[in-house]
ZAKESE-775921 format. One record per residue (C-alpha): x, y, z; residue in three letters. Coordinates in steps of 0.05 Angstrom, whole numbers, padded with zeros to 5 digits, always signed. Example, Ala and Ser with C-alpha at 12.3 -4.5 7.8 and 13.67 -1.06 7.14 Angstrom:
+00246-00090+00156ala+00273-00021+00143ser
END
This chain:
+00000+00000+00000unk+00024+00070-00014unk+00021+00127+00037unk-00044+00154+00007unk-00080+00087+00015unk-00053+00078+00086unk-00074+00149+00103unk-00145+00135+00078unk-00149+00068+00113unk-00123+00093+00180unk-00151+00163+00181unk-00081+00191+00195unk-00053+00248+00153unk+00006+00230+00109unk+00048+00280+00148unk+00034+00241+00213unk+00050+00175+00179unk+00117+00203+00155unk+00131+00229+00225unk+00116+00160+00255unk+00164+00131+00204unk+00217+00183+00223unk+00213+00164+00297unk+00215+00089+00282unk+00143+00067+00295unk+00137+00038+00225unk+00189+00020+00173unk+00156+00013+00105unk+00193-00020+00049unk+00220+00026-00005unk+00213+00011-00079unk+00266+00026-00131unk+00229+00091-00144unk+00237+00110-00070unk+00162+00105-00055unk+00140+00076+00011unk+00104+00009+00010unk+00066-00004+00074unk+00048-00074+00097unk-00015-00096+00133unk+00027-00098+00197unk+00049-00026+00186unk-00023-00006+00175unk-00045-00042+00238unk+00009-00007+00279unk-00014+00060+00251unk-00086+00046+00271unk-00061+00026+00340unk-00021+00090+00345unk-00078+00134+00320unk-00124+00104+00372unk-00073+00112+00428unk-00058+00184+00409unk-00133+00197+00406unk-00137+00174+00478unk-00084+00224+00498unk-00024+00179+00504unk+00043+00214+00493unk+00091+00192+00439unk+00135+00158+00491unk+00074+00123+00522unk+00056+00100+00451unk+00126+00073+00443unk+00118+00035+00508unk+00048+00010+00491unk+00069-00013+00422unk+00127-00052+00452unk+00081-00083+00503unk+00030-00099+00449unk+00083-00136+00409unk+00111-00172+00471unk+00071-00236+00481unk+00104-00245+00550unk+00081-00177+00575unk+00048-00168+00642unk-00019-00132+00639unk+00003-00094+00701unk+00054-00058+00657unk+00000-00038+00608unk-00046-00016+00664unk+00010+00027+00695unk+00018+00066+00630unk-00058+00074+00622unk-00067+00095+00695unk-00014+00148+00688unk-00050+00175+00626unk-00117+00173+00662unk-00088+00213+00720unk-00062+00265+00671unk-00131+00270+00639unk-00163+00279+00707unk-00113+00335+00723unk-00129+00369+00657unk-00204+00363+00670unk-00195+00395+00739unk-00154+00451+00708unk-00207+00463+00655unk-00262+00463+00708unk-00224+00515+00748unk-00213+00557+00686unk-00287+00552+00669unk-00307+00572+00740unk-00262+00634+00738unk-00285+00655+00669unk-00358+00642+00685unk-00352+00686+00746unk-00319+00742+00706unk-00371+00739+00651unk-00428+00740+00701unk-00398+00802+00734unk-00387+00841+00670unk-00445+00887+00654unk-00431+00880+00580unk-00459+00950+00566unk-00429+01014+00539unk-00390+01031+00602unk-00315+01024+00599unk-00305+00987+00665unk-00299+00912+00655unk-00282+00861+00709unk-00256+00813+00656unk-00202+00862+00632unk-00187+00883+00704unk-00175+00810+00723unk-00132+00796+00663unk-00090+00858+00677unk-00078+00839+00750unk-00007+00818+00769unk
END
């Protein structure tokens, strides 16, 4: 399969696929013309990586998960540890977003939004 076909089949942009090749996640064969030729295994890895990235796993976590996926002797505890770390990071981000939302909601509610120049939103943003 060429990169266009793999991109269509995986939903990943060609630029992302080339990046994953550059960092060693996939190693497609190269024809005499220099074009990449992806195998089914390459495509499967790319689907795996796309799904993992979609769940917020970092590139390094994806590297770890891919190695664990390919290791038939893996311990599920190792996989769970990586997933738990990612889940904790997501929970932290959610808490940060909720705090941001609370602050912004408060500021919006306290802004008259009329023709007067005073604005608590700008005052808050300008505070040191």
